[in-house]
C-alpha positions as a Python dict, from the first residue, in 0.01 Angstrom:
ca = {
    (1, 'X'): (0, 0, 0),
    (2, 'X'): (155, 416, -115),
    (3, 'X'): (35, 726, -112),
    (4, 'X'): (119, 1085, -200),
    (5, 'X'): (-64, 1426, -51),
    (6, 'X'): (144, 1741, -315),
    (7, 'X'): (91, 2056, -100),
    (8, 'X'): (181, 2399, -112),
    (9, 'X'): (562, 2554, -183),
    (10, 'X'): (677, 2208, -311),
    (11, 'X'): (619, 1974, -29),
    (12, 'X'): (472, 1654, -17),
    (13, 'X'): (386, 1393, 189),
    (14, 'X'): (407, 1049, 218),
    (15, 'X'): (195, 791, 367),
    (16, 'X'): (308, 387, 337),
    (17, 'X'): (337, 65, 447),
    (18, 'X'): (650, 19, 736),
    (19, 'X'): (855, -164, 735),
    (20, 'X'): (1244, -280, 738),
    (21, 'X'): (1436, 38, 618),
    (22, 'X'): (1748, 145, 820),
    (23, 'X'): (1717, 412, 1020),
    (24, 'X'): (1962, 551, 1244),
    (25, 'X'): (1744, 461, 1595),
    (26, 'X'): (1677, 120, 1419),
    (27, 'X'): (1358, 34, 1609),
    (28, 'X'): (1167, 272, 1406),
    (29, 'X'): (1239, 67, 1122),
    (30, 'X'): (1127, -309, 1300),
    (31, 'X'): (772, -477, 1366),
    (32, 'X'): (753, -484, 1702),
    (33, 'X'): (405, -592, 1749),
    (34, 'X'): (251, -883, 1507),
    (35, 'X'): (-60, -804, 1599),
    (36, 'X'): (-52, -445, 1425),
    (37, 'X'): (-42, -318, 1071),
    (38, 'X'): (290, -76, 992),
    (39, 'X'): (289, 265, 852),
    (40, 'X'): (542, 571, 770),
    (41, 'X'): (420, 890, 695),
    (42, 'X'): (687, 1153, 572),
    (43, 'X'): (687, 1532, 481),
    (44, 'X'): (921, 1578, 178),
    (45, 'X'): (1028, 1919, 40),
    (46, 'X'): (1149, 1755, -350),
    (47, 'X'): (1374, 1492, -249),
    (48, 'X'): (1469, 1546, 64),
    (49, 'X'): (1346, 1401, 375),
    (50, 'X'): (1253, 1626, 694),
    (51, 'X'): (1002, 1491, 872),
    (52, 'X'): (858, 1129, 956),
    (53, 'X'): (697, 885, 1206),
    (54, 'X'): (610, 515, 1185),
    (55, 'X'): (291, 459, 1373),
    (56, 'X'): (145, 83, 1467),
    (57, 'X'): (-240, 5, 1425),
    (58, 'X'): (-364, -227, 1634),
    (59, 'X'): (-777, -410, 1570),
    (60, 'X'): (-906, -195, 1885),
    (61, 'X'): (-806, 106, 1667),
    (62, 'X'): (-584, 193, 1883),
    (63, 'X'): (-242, 400, 1672),
    (64, 'X'): (125, 379, 1867),
    (65, 'X'): (495, 507, 1781),
    (66, 'X'): (606, 258, 1848),
    (67, 'X'): (468, -47, 2108),
    (68, 'X'): (716, -261, 2254),
    (69, 'X'): (996, 60, 2202),
    (70, 'X'): (1198, 313, 2459),
    (71, 'X'): (989, 559, 2205),
    (72, 'X'): (848, 576, 1873),
    (73, 'X'): (728, 998, 1830),
    (74, 'X'): (825, 1228, 1539),
    (75, 'X'): (1166, 1291, 1388),
    (76, 'X'): (1234, 1626, 1213),
    (77, 'X'): (1552, 1600, 988),
    (78, 'X'): (1571, 1923, 897),
    (79, 'X'): (1418, 2253, 1002),
    (80, 'X'): (1069, 2301, 854),
    (81, 'X'): (762, 2575, 806),
    (82, 'X'): (552, 2604, 1097),
    (83, 'X'): (254, 2538, 890),
    (84, 'X'): (353, 2308, 698),
    (85, 'X'): (431, 2161, 1062),
    (86, 'X'): (102, 2167, 1142),
    (87, 'X'): (-55, 2045, 810),
    (88, 'X'): (177, 1723, 872),
    (89, 'X'): (29, 1662, 1179),
    (90, 'X'): (-325, 1729, 1079),
    (91, 'X'): (-259, 1520, 775),
    (92, 'X'): (-110, 1217, 1019),
    (93, 'X'): (-499, 1240, 1236),
    (94, 'X'): (-708, 1193, 891),
    (95, 'X'): (-430, 924, 785),
    (96, 'X'): (-491, 720, 1045),
    (97, 'X'): (-835, 762, 1123),
    (98, 'X'): (-922, 689, 730),
    (99, 'X'): (-738, 324, 798),
    (100, 'X'): (-1012, 239, 1095),
    (101, 'X'): (-758, 448, 1380),
    (102, 'X'): (-1009, 579, 1700),
    (103, 'X'): (-700, 648, 1945),
    (104, 'X'): (-306, 802, 1871),
    (105, 'X'): (-16, 793, 2172),
    (106, 'X'): (310, 895, 2077),
    (107, 'X'): (549, 876, 2305),
    (108, 'X'): (845, 1167, 2207),
    (109, 'X'): (1221, 1084, 2233),
    (110, 'X'): (1428, 1364, 2510),
    (111, 'X'): (1557, 1655, 2316),
    (112, 'X'): (1855, 1473, 2334),
    (113, 'X'): (1819, 1212, 2092),
    (114, 'X'): (1584, 1507, 1871),
    (115, 'X'): (1702, 1824, 1852),
    (116, 'X'): (1316, 1947, 1832),
    (117, 'X'): (1162, 1733, 2058),
    (118, 'X'): (1048, 2103, 2223),
    (119, 'X'): (913, 2188, 1908),
    (120, 'X'): (679, 1855, 1878),
    (121, 'X'): (596, 1872, 2188),
    (122, 'X'): (445, 2223, 2167),
    (123, 'X'): (282, 2116, 1848),
    (124, 'X'): (101, 1808, 1998),
    (125, 'X'): (-44, 1993, 2278),
    (126, 'X'): (-185, 2321, 2038),
    (127, 'X'): (-319, 2006, 1796),
    (128, 'X'): (-548, 1864, 2074),
    (129, 'X'): (-303, 1610, 2202),
    (130, 'X'): (-305, 1554, 2573),
    (131, 'X'): (-19, 1416, 2835),
    (132, 'X'): (-45, 1105, 2965),
    (133, 'X'): (268, 1045, 3101),
    (134, 'X'): (638, 1178, 3207),
    (135, 'X'): (932, 945, 3268),
    (136, 'X'): (1223, 1150, 3364),
    (137, 'X'): (1549, 1025, 3211),
    (138, 'X'): (1876, 1003, 3374),
    (139, 'X'): (2205, 1114, 3091),
    (140, 'X'): (2561, 1172, 3111),
    (141, 'X'): (2595, 1393, 2817),
    (142, 'X'): (2879, 1500, 2604),
    (143, 'X'): (3122, 1310, 2435),
    (144, 'X'): (3515, 1456, 2600),
    (145, 'X'): (3284, 1505, 2910),
    (146, 'X'): (3207, 1059, 2889),
    (147, 'X'): (3634, 1032, 2812),
    (148, 'X'): (3726, 1262, 3117),
    (149, 'X'): (3498, 1083, 3325),
    (150, 'X'): (3568, 746, 3225),
    (151, 'X'): (3902, 775, 3328),
    (152, 'X'): (3821, 923, 3665),
    (153, 'X'): (3653, 597, 3743),
    (154, 'X'): (3846, 373, 3576),
    (155, 'X'): (4138, 496, 3821),
    (156, 'X'): (3882, 465, 4161),
    (157, 'X'): (3765, 182, 4043),
    (158, 'X'): (3997, -112, 3936),
    (159, 'X'): (4157, -91, 4298),
    (160, 'X'): (3817, -211, 4416),
    (161, 'X'): (3772, -439, 4133),
    (162, 'X'): (4099, -676, 4288),
    (163, 'X'): (4015, -582, 4643),
    (164, 'X'): (3679, -748, 4595),
    (165, 'X'): (3849, -1051, 4340),
    (166, 'X'): (3510, -945, 4105),
    (167, 'X'): (3599, -893, 3698),
    (168, 'X'): (3342, -740, 3444),
    (169, 'X'): (3277, -865, 3128),
    (170, 'X'): (3186, -611, 2876),
    (171, 'X'): (3083, -768, 2487),
    (172, 'X'): (2804, -820, 2254),
    (173, 'X'): (2568, -1133, 2315),
    (174, 'X'): (2666, -1463, 2262),
    (175, 'X'): (2407, -1662, 2425),
    (176, 'X'): (2071, -1526, 2649),
    (177, 'X'): (2118, -1743, 2987),
    (178, 'X'): (2141, -1375, 3179),
    (179, 'X'): (1836, -1316, 3102),
    (180, 'X'): (1683, -1586, 3300),
    (181, 'X'): (1918, -1500, 3579),
    (182, 'X'): (1801, -1119, 3519),
    (183, 'X'): (1421, -1205, 3593),
    (184, 'X'): (1486, -1464, 3861),
    (185, 'X'): (1668, -1158, 4018),
    (186, 'X'): (1390, -869, 3945),
    (187, 'X'): (1112, -1165, 4073),
    (188, 'X'): (1288, -1230, 4407),
    (189, 'X'): (1283, -876, 4465),
    (190, 'X'): (955, -846, 4384),
    (191, 'X'): (985, -687, 4086),
    (192, 'X'): (730, -670, 3777),
    (193, 'X'): (866, -844, 3420),
    (194, 'X'): (802, -586, 3154),
    (195, 'X'): (1016, -706, 2836),
    (196, 'X'): (988, -938, 2608),
    (197, 'X'): (1200, -1194, 2564),
    (198, 'X'): (1126, -1327, 2263),
    (199, 'X'): (1119, -989, 2120),
    (200, 'X'): (1412, -877, 2261),
    (201, 'X'): (1600, -1210, 2118),
    (202, 'X'): (1471, -1156, 1792),
    (203, 'X'): (1594, -784, 1797),
    (204, 'X'): (1921, -924, 1895),
    (205, 'X'): (1932, -1197, 1593),
    (206, 'X'): (1836, -901, 1377),
    (207, 'X'): (2104, -645, 1482),
    (208, 'X'): (2337, -845, 1725),
    (209, 'X'): (2603, -506, 1694),
    (210, 'X'): (2389, -288, 1891),
    (211, 'X'): (2332, -502, 2205),
    (212, 'X'): (2604, -570, 2453),
    (213, 'X'): (2617, -718, 2803),
    (214, 'X'): (2715, -619, 3100),
    (215, 'X'): (2832, -888, 3360),
    (216, 'X'): (2985, -893, 3716),
    (217, 'X'): (3177, -1180, 3767),
    (218, 'X'): (3282, -1333, 4148),
    (219, 'X'): (3469, -1674, 4112),
    (220, 'X'): (3274, -1858, 3905),
    (221, 'X'): (2923, -1700, 3942),
    (222, 'X'): (2761, -1424, 3814),
    (223, 'X'): (2634, -1148, 4017),
    (224, 'X'): (2539, -877, 3772),
    (225, 'X'): (2410, -817, 3454),
    (226, 'X'): (2277, -524, 3243),
    (227, 'X'): (2172, -539, 2896),
    (228, 'X'): (2314, -172, 2671),
    (229, 'X'): (2169, -86, 2364),
    (230, 'X'): (2318, 92, 2058),
    (231, 'X'): (1946, 249, 1983),
    (232, 'X'): (2113, 549, 1700),
    (233, 'X'): (2508, 584, 1630),
    (234, 'X'): (2548, 871, 1926),
    (235, 'X'): (2370, 692, 2202),
    (236, 'X'): (2386, 360, 2446),
    (237, 'X'): (2069, 280, 2615),
    (238, 'X'): (2031, 85, 2943),
    (239, 'X'): (1765, -148, 2912),
    (240, 'X'): (1741, -394, 3160),
    (241, 'X'): (1927, -508, 3447),
    (242, 'X'): (1983, -695, 3785),
    (243, 'X'): (2153, -765, 4046),
    (244, 'X'): (2179, -1127, 4260),
    (245, 'X'): (2003, -1110, 4608),
    (246, 'X'): (2178, -1316, 4756),
    (247, 'X'): (2538, -1102, 4711),
    (248, 'X'): (2766, -934, 4917),
    (249, 'X'): (2928, -727, 4718),
    (250, 'X'): (2801, -365, 4721),
    (251, 'X'): (2938, -218, 4409),
    (252, 'X'): (2804, -399, 4137),
    (253, 'X'): (2530, -149, 4055),
    (254, 'X'): (2823, 62, 4023),
    (255, 'X'): (3056, -110, 3843),
    (256, 'X'): (2761, -170, 3571),
    (257, 'X'): (2763, 192, 3578),
    (258, 'X'): (3091, 286, 3557),
    (259, 'X'): (3128, 6, 3256),
    (260, 'X'): (2868, 143, 3027),
    (261, 'X'): (3024, 521, 3074),
    (262, 'X'): (3292, 295, 2887),
    (263, 'X'): (3106, 169, 2669),
    (264, 'X'): (3048, 466, 2553),
    (265, 'X'): (3336, 609, 2526),
    (266, 'X'): (3411, 314, 2343),
    (267, 'X'): (3136, 291, 2048),
    (268, 'X'): (3203, 708, 2059),
    (269, 'X'): (2915, 822, 2116),
    (270, 'X'): (2770, 1138, 2249),
    (271, 'X'): (2578, 1045, 2562),
    (272, 'X'): (2437, 717, 2747),
    (273, 'X'): (2137, 723, 2844),
    (274, 'X'): (2003, 557, 3225),
    (275, 'X'): (1617, 518, 3187),
    (276, 'X'): (1421, 666, 3438),
    (277, 'X'): (1353, 559, 3793),
    (278, 'X'): (1030, 414, 3787),
    (279, 'X'): (847, 96, 3914),
    (280, 'X'): (500, 60, 3808),
    (281, 'X'): (499, 428, 3689),
    (282, 'X'): (548, 565, 4057),
    (283, 'X'): (934, 698, 4143),
    (284, 'X'): (1191, 483, 4274),
    (285, 'X'): (1402, 717, 4506),
    (286, 'X'): (1653, 516, 4589),
    (287, 'X'): (1711, 445, 4226),
    (288, 'X'): (1646, 813, 4138),
    (289, 'X'): (1966, 870, 4363),
    (290, 'X'): (2205, 597, 4285),
    (291, 'X'): (2161, 745, 3946),
    (292, 'X'): (2172, 1077, 3981),
    (293, 'X'): (2604, 998, 4076),
    (294, 'X'): (2631, 866, 3768),
    (295, 'X'): (2443, 1142, 3559),
    (296, 'X'): (2512, 1542, 3431),
    (297, 'X'): (2140, 1587, 3355),
    (298, 'X'): (1807, 1433, 3346),
    (299, 'X'): (1521, 1509, 3043),
    (300, 'X'): (1194, 1392, 3022),
    (301, 'X'): (1018, 1198, 2786),
    (302, 'X'): (677, 1294, 2701),
    (303, 'X'): (393, 992, 2576),
    (304, 'X'): (60, 1182, 2404),
    (305, 'X'): (-239, 1094, 2334),
    (306, 'X'): (-516, 1237, 2163),
    (307, 'X'): (-890, 1089, 2021),
    (308, 'X'): (-983, 1100, 1672),
}
């Protein structure tokens, strides 16, 4: 399916079936829910792509950008006239409604991922979208700052590694055994398991170079794991982690954060996204405090909804 709408001043809007087209934010190009129909909506000026969004429409009439991912959102690649952008938003709403949608949900990436996110949020509000959820993420931002911080942390924690007889491994995923330990450790703490294991395995298989596992080892036993994802060419995202609740080692979580920053430097990332600090929508204050020790800024991620 492909259709095109021409508007004034050389602009055109293209609607087509969504798919595995190559994107810097690679999750924007995958179909994460097999029960949905996927569509891409794109704004061009002549042959130059200015703005795009991918939405997934389910059988209940709910369209979302994007389900089962950290965010979807509207991506502005080049400056666009505000009136034209407003027309683009209206066209998205009309298109989704024509396809049987009754509701559109957009989780907009923070401004570190997309510098024009604040502009998008402004126009979403003006087009009648309701803010339904806000998440505060901790970040460490800046390539030079990351390198400097990594040197300081390595000098500090290399000594602690030896003192505690610990090792840390960091690399691409070779097996998924660590997922079972993450699930078991989190369940023993009473945490709800929210990730889709089959979807995760499928994504790792399709994009093995984008996923990394950080493990803390004492002797022959693993005492902590974290999953990191290179969401974009300039970012590392801290997605999933757990510490063995039976361990007596106090610094396993700190070692994971230190090596997450080291990984970001090795991958030439501009920032690390440590994610939100919530448990079932409620702030986890101890986790917020912990992440604040390894971050240098926070940004909000917003989810918007509009009835059609």
